[in-house]
N, CA, C and O atoms as a DFTB+ gen file, in Angstrom:
784 C
 N C O
     1  1     114.584     120.495      91.615
     2  2     114.121     119.271      92.258
     3  2     115.323     118.372      92.563
     4  3     116.210     118.219      91.722
     5  1     115.357     117.790      93.733
     6  2     116.471     116.932      94.140
     7  2     116.359     115.560      93.499
     8  3     115.258     115.038      93.327
     9  1     117.488     114.978      93.148
    10  2     117.508     113.618      92.616
    11  2     117.523     112.635      93.773
    12  3     118.145     112.884      94.806
    13  1     116.838     111.528      93.591
    14  2     116.859     110.490      94.615
    15  2     117.612     109.264      94.132
    16  3     117.600     108.225      94.791
    17  1     118.259     109.378      92.998
    18  2     119.076     108.292      92.481
    19  2     120.360     108.874      91.921
    20  3     120.368     110.021      91.474
    21  1     121.452     108.109      91.934
    22  2     122.717     108.657      91.439
    23  2     122.776     108.627      89.915
    24  3     122.128     107.793      89.284
    25  1     123.550     109.534      89.325
    26  2     123.841     109.461      87.898
    27  2     124.742     108.260      87.691
    28  3     125.567     107.942      88.548
    29  1     124.591     107.590      86.555
    30  2     125.423     106.427      86.260
    31  2     126.898     106.799      86.269
    32  3     127.732     105.968      86.629
    33  1     127.245     108.021      85.885
    34  2     128.646     108.440      85.852
    35  2     129.269     108.445      87.238
    36  3     130.487     108.321      87.369
    37  1     128.446     108.588      88.280
    38  2     128.969     108.675      89.631
    39  2     128.854     107.372      90.409
    40  3     129.268     107.310      91.566
    41  1     128.301     106.329      89.797
    42  2     128.173     105.045      90.474
    43  2     129.539     104.384      90.511
    44  3     130.231     104.323      89.495
    45  1     129.928     103.891      91.672
    46  2     131.206     103.208      91.834
    47  2     131.221     101.976      90.948
    48  3     130.384     101.090      91.116
    49  1     132.150     101.899      90.013
    50  2     132.186     100.793      89.061
    51  2     132.501      99.467      89.729
    52  3     132.220      98.417      89.152
    53  1     133.066      99.479      90.908
    54  2     133.377      98.229      91.611
    55  2     132.214      97.758      92.468
    56  3     132.300      96.696      93.085
    57  1     131.130      98.521      92.522
    58  2     130.029      98.208      93.430
    59  2     129.372      96.882      93.136
    60  3     128.850      96.254      94.056
    61  1     129.371      96.424      91.893
    62  2     128.677      95.181      91.599
    63  2     129.530      94.146      90.915
    64  3     128.988      93.249      90.270
    65  1     130.843      94.227      91.026
    66  2     131.721      93.335      90.295
    67  2     131.585      91.884      90.715
    68  3     131.302      91.034      89.871
    69  1     131.775      91.573      91.972
    70  2     131.707      90.197      92.433
    71  2     130.486      90.041      93.316
    72  3     130.545      90.244      94.528
    73  1     129.372      89.675      92.684
    74  2     128.119      89.607      93.422
    75  2     127.963      88.298      94.177
    76  3     127.059      88.164      95.001
    77  1     128.838      87.321      93.903
    78  2     128.694      86.037      94.584
    79  2     129.334      86.032      95.964
    80  3     128.952      85.232      96.818
    81  1     130.303      86.914      96.194
    82  2     130.962      86.921      97.488
    83  2     130.222      87.831      98.462
    84  3     129.540      88.772      98.057
    85  1     130.365      87.538      99.737
    86  2     129.731      88.322     100.777
    87  2     130.616      89.508     101.106
    88  3     131.819      89.361     101.323
    89  1     130.013      90.675     101.142
    90  2     130.737      91.881     101.495
    91  2     130.572      92.112     102.989
    92  3     129.445      92.170     103.481
    93  1     131.672      92.246     103.717
    94  2     131.642      92.557     105.135
    95  2     132.204      93.957     105.333
    96  3     133.211      94.326     104.727
    97  1     131.551      94.724     106.177
    98  2     132.042      96.069     106.460
    99  2     133.379      95.975     107.186
   100  3     133.597      95.065     107.986
   101  1     134.257      96.906     106.906
   102  2     135.555      96.942     107.596
   103  2     135.523      97.950     108.733
   104  3     136.330      97.884     109.661
   105  1     134.590      98.878     108.651
   106  2     134.393      99.857     109.714
   107  2     132.897     100.140     109.811
   108  3     132.119      99.684     108.973
   109  1     132.510     100.870     110.804
   110  2     131.105     101.198     110.985
   111  2     130.602     101.987     109.777
   112  3     131.228     102.963     109.364
   113  1     129.467     101.560     109.211
   114  2     128.893     102.227     108.041
   115  2     127.483     102.672     108.338
   116  3     126.750     102.020     109.081
   117  1     127.112     103.799     107.742
   118  2     125.791     104.371     107.955
   119  2     125.009     104.361     106.641
   120  3     125.551     104.688     105.585
   121  1     123.735     103.983     106.715
   122  2     122.845     103.950     105.560
   123  2     121.580     104.729     105.888
   124  3     121.145     104.766     107.039
   125  1     120.995     105.350     104.875
   126  2     119.714     106.031     105.031
   127  2     118.646     105.192     104.355
   128  3     118.766     104.835     103.183
   129  1     117.605     104.884     105.104
   130  2     116.490     104.103     104.580
   131  2     115.312     105.052     104.394
   132  3     114.809     105.628     105.359
   133  1     114.885     105.206     103.170
   134  2     113.717     106.030     102.851
   135  2     112.572     105.076     102.602
   136  3     112.613     104.302     101.645
   137  1     111.563     105.112     103.430
   138  2     110.469     104.145     103.379
   139  2     109.485     104.453     102.246
   140  3     108.272     104.496     102.450
   141  1     110.037     104.665     101.053
   142  2     109.263     104.890      99.843
   143  2     109.917     104.101      98.710
   144  3     111.142     104.012      98.628
   145  1     109.097     103.539      97.854
   146  2     109.596     102.805      96.706
   147  2     109.872     103.763      95.555
   148  3     109.222     104.801      95.434
   149  1     110.826     103.417      94.721
   150  2     111.087     104.190      93.510
   151  2     110.101     103.820      92.399
   152  3     110.003     104.522      91.393
   153  1     109.376     102.720      92.584
   154  2     108.405     102.259      91.599
   155  2     107.039     102.838      91.945
   156  3     106.557     102.687      93.067
   157  1     106.425     103.496      90.981
   158  2     105.121     104.113      91.166
   159  2     104.082     103.044      91.508
   160  3     104.074     101.981      90.886
   161  1     103.226     103.297      92.463
   162  2     102.161     102.398      92.924
   163  2     102.714     101.096      93.494
   164  3     102.116     100.037      93.307
   165  1     103.815     101.162      94.165
   166  2     104.415      99.986      94.785
   167  2     104.818     100.347      96.204
   168  3     105.222     101.476      96.482
   169  1     104.704      99.373      97.096
   170  2     105.211      99.579      98.448
   171  2     106.663      99.144      98.466
   172  3     107.066      98.258      97.712
   173  1     107.442      99.766      99.325
   174  2     108.839      99.386      99.404
   175  2     109.657     100.455     100.083
   176  3     109.126     101.316     100.784
   177  1     110.959     100.391      99.866
   178  2     111.848     101.411     100.407
   179  2     113.103     101.492      99.560
   180  3     113.370     100.623      98.730
   181  1     113.862     102.539      99.782
   182  2     115.079     102.801      99.037
   183  2     116.186     103.057     100.055
   184  3     115.966     103.743     101.053
   185  1     117.380     102.504      99.806
   186  2     118.484     102.605     100.756
   187  2     119.683     103.263     100.077
   188  3     120.097     102.875      98.984
   189  1     120.228     104.276     100.761
   190  2     121.374     105.018     100.265
   191  2     122.540     104.845     101.232
   192  3     122.342     104.682     102.436
   193  1     123.765     104.883     100.691
   194  2     124.929     104.844     101.572
   195  2     125.215     106.251     102.100
   196  3     124.470     107.186     101.805
   197  1     126.272     106.406     102.866
   198  2     126.570     107.697     103.498
   199  2     126.976     108.772     102.492
   200  3     126.988     109.958     102.821
   201  1     127.306     108.362     101.273
   202  2     127.652     109.328     100.227
   203  2     126.443     109.718      99.377
   204  3     126.560     110.550      98.477
   205  1     125.293     109.126      99.656
   206  2     124.085     109.433      98.898
   207  2     123.860     108.552      97.689
   208  3     122.953     108.816      96.899
   209  1     124.663     107.506      97.519
   210  2     124.493     106.582      96.395
   211  2     123.414     105.558      96.707
   212  3     123.321     105.057      97.828
   213  1     122.607     105.254      95.712
   214  2     121.602     104.210      95.846
   215  2     122.313     102.873      96.000
   216  3     123.143     102.509      95.168
   217  1     121.990     102.141      97.062
   218  2     122.638     100.854      97.322
   219  2     121.645      99.705      97.170
   220  3     121.933      98.728      96.480
   221  1     120.487      99.811      97.804
   222  2     119.452      98.779      97.746
   223  2     118.105      99.423      97.463
   224  3     117.878     100.599      97.747
   225  1     117.231      98.623      96.900
   226  2     115.845      99.039      96.810
   227  2     114.977      97.830      97.113
   228  3     115.348      96.689      96.841
   229  1     113.827      98.105      97.676
   230  2     112.903      97.047      98.061
   231  2     111.577      97.348      97.398
   232  3     111.056      98.458      97.508
   233  1     111.031      96.358      96.710
   234  2     109.740      96.538      96.059
   235  2     108.806      95.409      96.427
   236  3     109.186      94.239      96.472
   237  1     107.570      95.800      96.688
   238  2     106.492      94.877      97.000
   239  2     105.339      95.276      96.089
   240  3     104.702      96.306      96.307
   241  1     105.073      94.474      95.082
   242  2     104.099      94.843      94.070
   243  2     102.670      94.493      94.462
   244  3     101.732      94.835      93.742
   245  1     102.494      93.822      95.584
   246  2     101.161      93.458      96.060
   247  2     100.660      94.527      97.023
   248  3     101.353      94.870      97.981
   249  1      99.481      95.049      96.783
   250  2      98.950      96.143      97.605
   251  2      98.681      95.706      99.044
   252  3      98.642      96.545      99.944
   253  1      98.496      94.410      99.271
   254  2      98.231      93.926     100.625
   255  2      99.503      93.429     101.312
   256  3      99.455      92.959     102.448
   257  1     100.624      93.532     100.630
   258  2     101.944      93.154     101.180
   259  2     102.004      91.701     101.641
   260  3     102.671      91.390     102.628
   261  1     101.314      90.815     100.934
   262  2     101.305      89.417     101.368
   263  2     102.070      88.503     100.425
   264  3     102.427      87.387     100.804
   265  1     102.326      88.952      99.214
   266  2     103.086      88.122      98.280
   267  2     104.572      88.370      98.467
   268  3     104.998      88.928      99.478
   269  1     105.345      87.956      97.498
   270  2     106.788      88.123      97.626
   271  2     107.201      89.580      97.567
   272  3     106.628      90.387      96.835
   273  1     108.195      89.884      98.346
   274  2     108.833      91.193      98.362
   275  2     110.298      90.944      98.045
   276  3     110.845      89.902      98.406
   277  1     110.937      91.897      97.369
   278  2     112.290      91.689      96.885
   279  2     113.239      92.775      97.378
   280  3     112.927      93.963      97.295
   281  1     114.396      92.368      97.890
   282  2     115.507      93.269      98.186
   283  2     116.473      93.160      97.014
   284  3     117.000      92.085      96.729
   285  1     116.703      94.301      96.327
   286  2     117.551      94.304      95.138
   287  2     118.719      95.262      95.317
   288  3     118.652      96.212      96.097
   289  1     119.784      94.995      94.582
   290  2     120.894      95.942      94.560
   291  2     120.575      97.067      93.588
   292  3     119.482      97.098      93.022
   293  1     121.504      97.988      93.386
   294  2     121.217      99.132      92.532
   295  2     121.062      98.755      91.072
   296  3     120.548      99.555      90.291
   297  1     121.491      97.562      90.677
   298  2     121.350      97.100      89.301
   299  2     120.053      96.326      89.083
   300  3     119.762      95.919      87.958
   301  1     119.282      96.119      90.125
   302  2     118.027      95.383      90.013
   303  2     118.173      93.891      90.232
   304  3     117.207      93.149      90.051
   305  1     119.360      93.429      90.618
   306  2     119.551      92.002      90.888
   307  2     118.947      91.678      92.251
   308  3     119.228      92.353      93.241
   309  1     118.120      90.645      92.292
   310  2     117.459      90.267      93.539
   311  2     118.487      89.638      94.480
   312  3     119.147      88.656      94.137
   313  1     118.610      90.226      95.680
   314  2     119.514      89.702      96.700
   315  2     118.780      88.780      97.659
   316  3     119.304      87.734      98.042
   317  1     117.561      89.164      98.053
   318  2     116.727      88.354      98.944
   319  2     115.278      88.446      98.502
   320  3     114.823      89.484      98.021
   321  1     114.560      87.340      98.675
   322  2     113.108      87.306      98.483
   323  2     112.487      87.038      99.840
   324  3     113.058      86.324     100.665
   325  1     111.318      87.610     100.068
   326  2     110.633      87.455     101.351
   327  2     109.214      86.971     101.123
   328  3     108.545      87.389     100.178
   329  1     108.762      86.083     102.000
   330  2     107.375      85.630     101.999
   331  2     106.871      85.665     103.428
   332  3     107.541      85.200     104.350
   333  1     105.681      86.224     103.602
   334  2     105.067      86.273     104.930
   335  2     104.127      85.096     105.104
   336  3     103.476      84.663     104.152
   337  1     104.059      84.585     106.315
   338  2     103.049      83.595     106.660
   339  2     102.098      84.258     107.634
   340  3     102.517      84.870     108.617
   341  1     100.828      84.131     107.351
   342  2      99.809      84.758     108.188
   343  2      99.264      83.728     109.174
   344  3      99.521      82.531     109.044
   345  1      98.538      84.191     110.122
   346  2      97.952      83.310     111.116
   347  2      98.203      83.844     112.506
   348  3      98.551      85.010     112.691
   349  1      98.023      82.977     113.476
   350  2      98.203      83.370     114.858
   351  2      99.644      83.814     115.134
   352  3      99.872      84.789     115.851
   353  1     100.604      83.098     114.564
   354  2     102.019      83.432     114.755
   355  2     102.603      83.864     113.414
   356  3     103.157      83.050     112.674
   357  1     102.470      85.159     113.110
   358  2     103.005      85.689     111.861
   359  2     104.521      85.536     111.839
   360  3     105.200      85.695     112.854
   361  1     105.026      85.225     110.660
   362  2     106.471      85.181     110.483
   363  2     106.796      85.611     109.064
   364  3     105.910      85.727     108.217
   365  1     108.058      85.842     108.821
   366  2     108.511      86.234     107.495
   367  2     109.740      85.402     107.166
   368  3     110.693      85.347     107.943
   369  1     109.708      84.758     106.010
   370  2     110.850      83.969     105.564
   371  2     111.627      84.759     104.530
   372  3     111.049      85.398     103.650
   373  1     112.945      84.705     104.647
   374  2     113.822      85.347     103.679
   375  2     114.806      84.336     103.141
   376  3     115.294      83.482     103.881
   377  1     115.102      84.427     101.848
   378  2     116.074      83.515     101.256
   379  2     116.725      84.177     100.051
   380  3     116.158      85.077      99.433
   381  1     117.933      83.710      99.728
   382  2     118.634      84.219      98.556
   383  2     119.124      83.067      97.707
   384  3     118.924      81.905      98.060
   385  1     119.770      83.377      96.582
   386  2     120.194      82.344      95.634
   387  2     121.394      81.549      96.124
   388  3     121.656      80.468      95.598
   389  1     122.131      82.044      97.113
   390  2     123.299      81.317      97.613
   391  2     122.953      80.342      98.729
   392  3     123.839      79.672      99.260
   393  1     121.680      80.254      99.092
   394  2     121.265      79.284     100.091
   395  2     121.033      79.837     101.482
   396  3     120.620      79.097     102.374
   397  1     121.287      81.114     101.689
   398  2     121.017      81.702     103.001
   399  2     119.513      81.761     103.206
   400  3     118.789      82.331     102.390
   401  1     119.050      81.172     104.291
   402  2     117.624      81.172     104.609
   403  2     117.444      81.544     106.075
   404  3     118.240      81.168     106.935
   405  1     116.370      82.296     106.334
   406  2     116.059      82.611     107.721
   407  2     114.565      82.817     107.873
   408  3     113.844      83.022     106.896
   409  1     114.121      82.759     109.104
   410  2     112.729      83.038     109.432
   411  2     112.723      83.978     110.626
   412  3     113.354      83.710     111.649
   413  1     112.004      85.076     110.483
   414  2     111.871      86.057     111.552
   415  2     110.496      85.895     112.173
   416  3     109.482      85.875     111.474
   417  1     110.471      85.780     113.485
   418  2     109.187      85.651     114.182
   419  2     109.276      86.307     115.546
   420  3     110.359      86.557     116.075
   421  1     108.106      86.576     116.097
   422  2     108.042      87.206     117.403
   423  2     108.585      86.252     118.454
   424  3     108.302      85.054     118.412
   425  1     109.355      86.768     119.385
   426  2     109.932      85.967     120.450
   427  2     109.126      86.213     121.728
   428  3     109.513      87.018     122.575
   429  1     108.013      85.513     121.850
   430  2     107.120      85.728     122.985
   431  2     107.759      85.332     124.314
   432  3     107.320      85.799     125.365
   433  1     108.786      84.481     124.289
   434  2     109.448      84.070     125.530
   435  2     110.133      85.250     126.210
   436  3     110.206      85.318     127.437
   437  1     110.644      86.194     125.380
   438  2     111.351      87.346     125.929
   439  2     110.374      88.494     126.154
   440  3     110.223      88.967     127.281
   441  1     109.711      88.944     125.095
   442  2     108.736      90.018     125.181
   443  2     108.032      90.137     123.840
   444  3     108.521      89.632     122.829
   445  1     106.891      90.801     123.828
   446  2     106.148      90.938     122.582
   447  2     106.833      91.906     121.621
   448  3     106.472      91.954     120.445
   449  1     107.812      92.676     122.091
   450  2     108.520      93.602     121.210
   451  2     109.878      93.043     120.784
   452  3     110.672      93.756     120.170
   453  1     110.149      91.789     121.098
   454  2     111.396      91.147     120.725
   455  2     111.125      90.132     119.613
   456  3     110.144      89.389     119.665
   457  1     111.995      90.108     118.617
   458  2     111.866      89.164     117.514
   459  2     113.142      88.365     117.416
   460  3     114.219      88.849     117.763
   461  1     113.019      87.129     116.939
   462  2     114.220      86.334     116.760
   463  2     114.307      85.825     115.336
   464  3     113.298      85.576     114.676
   465  1     115.538      85.678     114.883
   466  2     115.829      85.203     113.542
   467  2     116.371      83.792     113.676
   468  3     117.397      83.568     114.320
   469  1     115.674      82.838     113.063
   470  2     116.100      81.443     113.081
   471  2     116.701      81.150     111.722
   472  3     116.046      81.331     110.695
   473  1     117.936      80.701     111.712
   474  2     118.631      80.419     110.460
   475  2     118.332      79.008     109.995
   476  3     118.070      78.127     110.813
   477  1     118.368      78.782     108.671
   478  2     118.134      77.471     108.094
   479  2     116.692      77.323     107.671
   480  3     115.922      78.284     107.689
   481  1     116.334      76.109     107.289
   482  2     114.956      75.843     106.873
   483  2     114.589      74.417     107.243
   484  3     115.400      73.502     107.099
   485  1     113.394      74.235     107.709
   486  2     112.905      72.895     108.020
   487  2     113.455      72.349     109.316
   488  3     113.654      73.085     110.283
   489  1     113.703      71.023     109.327
   490  2     114.100      70.329     110.547
   491  2     115.515      70.665     111.004
   492  3     115.846      70.508     112.179
   493  1     116.356      71.129     110.068
   494  2     117.747      71.398     110.449
   495  2     117.964      72.839     110.905
   496  3     119.093      73.327     110.880
   497  1     116.898      73.528     111.322
   498  2     117.034      74.902     111.810
   499  2     118.016      74.958     112.975
   500  3     117.949      74.156     113.907
   501  1     118.915      75.910     112.900
   502  2     119.796      76.157     114.030
   503  2     119.045      77.024     115.024
   504  3     118.024      77.620     114.681
   505  1     119.526      77.097     116.220
   506  2     118.899      77.968     117.211
   507  2     119.027      79.409     116.759
   508  3     119.794      79.720     115.848
   509  1     118.288      80.266     117.388
   510  2     118.277      81.676     117.031
   511  2     119.698      82.223     116.954
   512  3     120.458      82.164     117.920
   513  1     120.032      82.748     115.803
   514  2     121.363      83.322     115.619
   515  2     121.371      84.825     115.826
   516  3     122.406      85.410     116.145
   517  1     120.221      85.445     115.646
   518  2     120.112      86.892     115.748
   519  2     118.811      87.257     116.432
   520  3     117.871      86.464     116.463
   521  1     118.762      88.462     116.978
   522  2     117.510      88.930     117.564
   523  2     117.360      90.422     117.321
   524  3     118.340      91.153     117.178
   525  1     116.110      90.849     117.279
   526  2     115.779      92.262     117.137
   527  2     115.163      92.708     118.444
   528  3     114.243      92.070     118.956
   529  1     115.672      93.805     118.985
   530  2     115.179      94.329     120.253
   531  2     114.740      95.770     120.041
   532  3     115.518      96.601     119.574
   533  1     113.476      96.067     120.390
   534  2     112.980      97.444     120.289
   535  2     113.685      98.319     121.314
   536  3     113.862      97.934     122.469
   537  1     114.076      99.487     120.872
   538  2     114.753     100.455     121.739
   539  2     114.128     101.825     121.481
   540  3     114.617     102.584     120.645
   541  1     113.054     102.138     122.192
   542  2     112.366     103.418     121.992
   543  2     111.741     103.496     120.617
   544  3     110.900     102.669     120.267
   545  1     112.144     104.483     119.835
   546  2     111.584     104.642     118.493
   547  2     112.356     103.839     117.444
   548  3     111.994     103.856     116.268
   549  1     113.405     103.146     117.851
   550  2     114.198     102.352     116.930
   551  2     114.348     100.932     117.412
   552  3     113.606     100.476     118.283
   553  1     115.314     100.232     116.842
   554  2     115.586      98.857     117.263
   555  2     117.025      98.506     116.933
   556  3     117.673      99.164     116.118
   557  1     117.509      97.465     117.576
   558  2     118.856      96.962     117.306
   559  2     118.769      95.523     116.820
   560  3     117.813      94.806     117.116
   561  1     119.785      95.119     116.070
   562  2     119.942      93.727     115.641
   563  2     121.200      93.231     116.325
   564  3     122.269      93.829     116.202
   565  1     121.059      92.120     117.053
   566  2     122.174      91.552     117.808
   567  2     122.366      90.106     117.414
   568  3     121.414      89.429     117.028
   569  1     123.598      89.631     117.511
   570  2     123.823      88.215     117.247
   571  2     123.495      87.411     118.496
   572  3     123.079      87.975     119.508
   573  1     123.679      86.100     118.432
   574  2     123.312      85.219     119.538
   575  2     124.039      85.509     120.833
   576  3     123.518      85.213     121.909
   577  1     125.243      86.087     120.756
   578  2     126.001      86.399     121.970
   579  2     125.672      87.792     122.516
   580  3     126.213      88.202     123.543
   581  1     124.779      88.523     121.822
   582  2     124.404      89.858     122.280
   583  2     125.241      90.970     121.669
   584  3     125.062      92.138     122.013
   585  1     126.165      90.617     120.753
   586  2     126.989      91.629     120.082
   587  2     126.127      92.438     119.121
   588  3     125.374      91.870     118.330
   589  1     126.235      93.742     119.186
   590  2     125.478      94.631     118.316
   591  2     125.950      94.485     116.877
   592  3     127.142      94.598     116.593
   593  1     125.005      94.232     115.964
   594  2     125.306      94.156     114.530
   595  2     124.903      95.447     113.827
   596  3     125.627      95.957     112.973
   597  1     123.720      95.971     114.205
   598  2     123.213      97.187     113.560
   599  2     122.188      97.849     114.456
   600  3     121.559      97.208     115.298
   601  1     122.037      99.147     114.254
   602  2     121.013      99.906     114.956
   603  2     120.237     100.705     113.921
   604  3     120.825     101.325     113.035
   605  1     118.909     100.686     114.037
   606  2     118.037     101.419     113.128
   607  2     117.192     102.370     113.959
   608  3     116.572     101.971     114.945
   609  1     117.175     103.644     113.547
   610  2     116.383     104.641     114.268
   611  2     116.001     105.756     113.310
   612  3     116.517     105.843     112.195
   613  1     115.096     106.600     113.760
   614  2     114.666     107.742     112.961
   615  2     115.867     108.631     112.685
   616  3     116.661     108.911     113.583
   617  1     115.999     109.074     111.434
   618  2     117.129     109.925     111.059
   619  2     116.960     111.307     111.672
   620  3     115.897     111.921     111.583
   621  1     118.023     111.775     112.289
   622  2     118.038     113.101     112.902
   623  2     118.833     114.060     112.030
   624  3     119.867     113.692     111.471
   625  1     118.350     115.282     111.918
   626  2     119.034     116.301     111.145
   627  2     120.020     117.051     112.029
   628  3     119.792     117.229     113.226
   629  1     121.110     117.482     111.426
   630  2     122.081     118.310     112.144
   631  2     121.657     119.773     112.122
   632  3     122.246     120.612     112.804
   633  1     120.626     120.068     111.329
   634  2     120.101     121.427     111.233
   635  2     118.926     121.555     112.191
   636  3     117.966     120.790     112.103
   637  1     118.994     122.502     113.090
   638  2     117.949     122.693     114.096
   639  2     116.608     123.004     113.422
   640  3     116.529     123.894     112.575
   641  1     115.572     122.281     113.795
   642  2     114.232     122.517     113.281
   643  2     113.880     121.737     112.027
   644  3     112.720     121.753     111.616
   645  1     114.846     121.043     111.393
   646  2     114.571     120.259     110.196
   647  2     114.233     118.834     110.599
   648  3     115.021     118.165     111.267
   649  1     113.046     118.369     110.187
   650  2     112.590     117.025     110.519
   651  2     112.417     116.241     109.224
   652  3     111.724     116.691     108.312
   653  1     113.041     115.077     109.141
   654  2     112.929     114.251     107.948
   655  2     111.611     113.479     107.894
   656  3     111.252     112.962     106.837
   657  1     110.889     113.391     108.997
   658  2     109.642     112.636     109.033
   659  2     109.860     111.227     109.539
   660  3     110.987     110.800     109.791
   661  1     108.761     110.521     109.679
   662  2     108.793     109.162     110.221
   663  2     109.294     108.130     109.211
   664  3     109.650     107.014     109.593
   665  1     109.325     108.490     107.931
   666  2     109.685     107.503     106.916
   667  2     111.141     107.586     106.449
   668  3     111.495     106.995     105.429
   669  1     111.979     108.309     107.180
   670  2     113.412     108.356     106.875
   671  2     114.162     107.850     108.106
   672  3     114.078     108.434     109.186
   673  1     114.900     106.747     107.921
   674  2     115.593     106.087     109.020
   675  2     117.094     106.036     108.754
   676  3     117.539     106.159     107.613
   677  1     117.856     105.855     109.810
   678  2     119.296     105.642     109.718
   679  2     119.592     104.229     110.209
   680  3     119.106     103.813     111.261
   681  1     120.398     103.492     109.433
   682  2     120.858     102.175     109.852
   683  2     122.374     102.249     109.956
   684  3     123.059     102.511     108.967
   685  1     122.894     102.020     111.150
   686  2     124.335     102.004     111.372
   687  2     124.746     100.544     111.537
   688  3     124.303      99.852     112.454
   689  1     125.610     100.094     110.617
   690  2     126.064      98.696     110.603
   691  2     127.474      98.651     111.185
   692  3     128.350      99.421     110.790
   693  1     127.674      97.748     112.119
   694  2     128.960      97.592     112.795
   695  2     129.984      96.900     111.898
   696  3     129.605      96.275     110.907
   697  1     131.285      97.001     112.228
   698  2     132.323      96.333     111.429
   699  2     132.144      94.819     111.392
   700  3     131.594      94.221     112.317
   701  1     132.620      94.213     110.308
   702  2     132.588      92.765     110.087
   703  2     131.168      92.205     110.021
   704  3     130.907      91.096     110.486
   705  1     130.252      92.984     109.437
   706  2     128.858      92.573     109.275
   707  2     128.480      92.742     107.809
   708  3     128.886      93.717     107.177
   709  1     127.709      91.807     107.259
   710  2     127.231      91.882     105.884
   711  2     126.021      92.823     105.831
   712  3     124.970      92.482     106.374
   713  1     126.136      93.990     105.199
   714  2     125.020      94.935     105.195
   715  2     123.796      94.436     104.433
   716  3     122.675      94.806     104.782
   717  1     123.977      93.600     103.391
   718  2     122.805      93.113     102.661
   719  2     121.996      92.134     103.519
   720  3     120.766      92.156     103.487
   721  1     122.676      91.281     104.280
   722  2     121.953      90.376     105.175
   723  2     121.275      91.167     106.294
   724  3     120.136      90.880     106.660
   725  1     121.978      92.158     106.833
   726  2     121.388      93.014     107.869
   727  2     120.167      93.728     107.323
   728  3     119.141      93.812     107.997
   729  1     120.271      94.245     106.103
   730  2     119.130      94.916     105.478
   731  2     117.982      93.944     105.272
   732  3     116.821      94.334     105.396
   733  1     118.275      92.689     104.962
   734  2     117.206      91.698     104.781
   735  2     116.453      91.463     106.093
   736  3     115.238      91.263     106.078
   737  1     117.154      91.483     107.215
   738  2     116.487      91.344     108.512
   739  2     115.605      92.571     108.770
   740  3     114.492      92.437     109.277
   741  1     116.098      93.761     108.422
   742  2     115.313      94.993     108.588
   743  2     114.044      94.930     107.742
   744  3     112.975      95.331     108.202
   745  1     114.152      94.432     106.514
   746  2     112.988      94.332     105.628
   747  2     111.979      93.339     106.180
   748  3     110.780      93.621     106.197
   749  1     112.442      92.191     106.628
   750  2     111.529      91.197     107.207
   751  2     110.798      91.785     108.408
   752  3     109.599      91.565     108.577
   753  1     111.511      92.523     109.234
   754  2     110.912      93.182     110.396
   755  2     109.876      94.222     109.949
   756  3     108.789      94.301     110.521
   757  1     110.214      95.015     108.930
   758  2     109.279      95.999     108.402
   759  2     108.032      95.359     107.829
   760  3     106.942      95.918     107.955
   761  1     108.164      94.203     107.205
   762  2     107.000      93.495     106.677
   763  2     106.092      93.008     107.807
   764  3     104.870      93.141     107.733
   765  1     106.696      92.446     108.847
   766  2     105.891      91.965     109.972
   767  2     105.201      93.112     110.715
   768  3     104.119      92.931     111.272
   769  1     105.817      94.271     110.723
   770  2     105.245      95.448     111.393
   771  2     104.355      96.263     110.451
   772  3     103.878      97.338     110.817
   773  1     104.129      95.741     109.221
   774  2     103.290      96.398     108.196
   775  2     103.794      97.790     107.834
   776  3     102.997      98.693     107.580
   777  1     105.108      97.965     107.809
   778  2     105.713      99.228     107.423
   779  2     106.065      99.259     105.935
   780  3     106.289     100.325     105.362
   781  1     106.109      98.083     105.322
   782  2     106.450      98.000     103.875
   783  2     105.281      97.357     103.161
   784  3     105.324      97.177     101.944
């Protein structure tokens, strides 16, 4: 049987040393998102880096996916919390302990398949800093100037005839981007699309 988590002996000891600073990619990085939780009877997903190491996990303990959902690192430290607002204009709020706050909502001005991320909270909200654009079976995350930050799509196998299924995705994060913040946008999007 294959393991879906790394042995502690193989976990990079520097992976969680300075959790207060923001990690920015120095080159393009690839992550595998498995749309399954490691917690039995929980909705969520598990994220691995290109070497197969567990990097993030997402757990939603509410069967209706309406309460808080958590993005955690491999040590179980909560990086982001998410809350959905229901109603005519569904949205998802994400926040972390360092003060980063955002709200993801549908951008009806552009198209029903476009979402925008508004940074901040309350009256001091800045204009949309990021947007999600559907691209076939996947989507991209772009900053306000249209620069690509990340692309998420169904994972393709290099072996002919092998299909990973609909619940295994690839997220490619561009250089100089915080992968945990990018992952938080992906989670908020998955919550709004009822995928988590």
